N, C-alpha and C positions, 0 to 999 in steps of 0.2 A: 443094635452095634451095625445094623447095617440102613440106618437112619441116618447112623454119625456119619458113616461113607456117601452115602446118599448126600449128607448137609458140605461134606466137606468137598464132595467132586462139585458141588452148584458152586460151591468158595472158590475153589480153582479155576474154573470156567469164567464163574460174572471175573474175574482177577483180572484173567486173559483178556475176557472181555472190554476192559477198563485200561488194559496197557494199548491192547491194540486203538479203540478209541482217541489216543490221551498220544500214539503215534500219527491216525490221521487226521485226529490238529492238526496237529504242527504241521505235519504236510501244505494242508489249506491253508496254513497260514504261509509260509515259504510261499504255496501257490499265487495267492492273493500281492505278497509285498512282489513277487516279483512282475505280474499282471501287471503293476504299476508300473516298474522301469520296462517292460514291452511299450504302454502306454506311451509314454517318455522318446522309446526310443520312436513310434510310428508317431511323436508331434512332433519329431527332431527330423526326421525321414520328410515326411510334408513342409514342414517348413523351408528347406534344403530344395527340392522338390520346387517349393511357391518363387521361392529366389532363386535357383536355374530359369526359371522359365518367362522372368522381370530381366533377366541377363540375353538371356536370346533377343526377348522383343528389344530390348537398346540394341545389339548388334546389330539384325535384324534393322534399324533405322539406320541406325551409322551406316552399311553396308548399301541403301538404299541409294542416304544423301550420295555416300562415298562414290555411286555409278553414275548417277547424277550428274556430279562433278567432274569425275574422267570423261563422256562426254564433252562436256561443255570444253576441255579444253580439249579433242581428240577432234575437233571444231576447230577449233581457233587452230591448231596444230595442221590441219586440212586447208584453211588460208596461208597458214607460212609459206604451206611449200608449195602451195601458188603460186604465189607470193617470186617466192624462189630462183622455178621454173624458167616462171620468164625473166626474172632476171638474169639469167643464165642463156638461155636463151637469145635477149638484145645481146650481150656479153661479148656472144658464139658471132654475131650478127655484125657487130664492131669488131672481134678483132680478123673475119673475112675479112669487114671493107677491107682496114689498113696493111693485111700481109697483100688486098692488094695494089695498091697505094703506094707497095714499099715497091714492089713488082712493075707498078710502072716504071718508076722514079730512075729504077734501073735498067729496066729499058733503055731508054731516052740517054742511059747517059750516061748522065749526071748525078754526081756524088749527090747525094741527102744533108741538109746542109742540119747537124746534129741542134736542136732550143741551146736557146741560151743559157749557159750556166751543166749546162749534160755534157760527161767526160765523151770520148773520144773511143769507142767498139760502143759509146748504148743501143749500135742501133744493135750491132749483131745479139745485144739479150736479148733486147725484142724480142728477134727476132726467133730461138728459142724458146721465148714463154711463150711466144703465139701456139709457136709449134709446137710447145708441151702441150695447149690449153686442147688441142685436137687431138 
């Protein structure tokens, strides 16, 4: 009878070992399935990093091209500013000259005759304009 008890105990232990082996097998299969998902996720992440790297390269090239274009536009704008400054100085000199001429004409006592087609009062308007430019 002791032999039967020992045999029963061995059978129970073998059955428990079989159940544990089946559970371990199930867990291993599930882990392998998850490793495939993990590999797919790592591959997708790698693809996203490569795409971002390409996009950054494109952005860098675009920024360099835009910077070169802006430098050319800045140089062109500088030349235009210089031209406008020269024209403004020339206009100031001409305005001063016209103002001096008007003063000389008034000092002589002769009224300045307006050019043909100019209304009376144009001289005052011209003087106001010249004064506002100073």
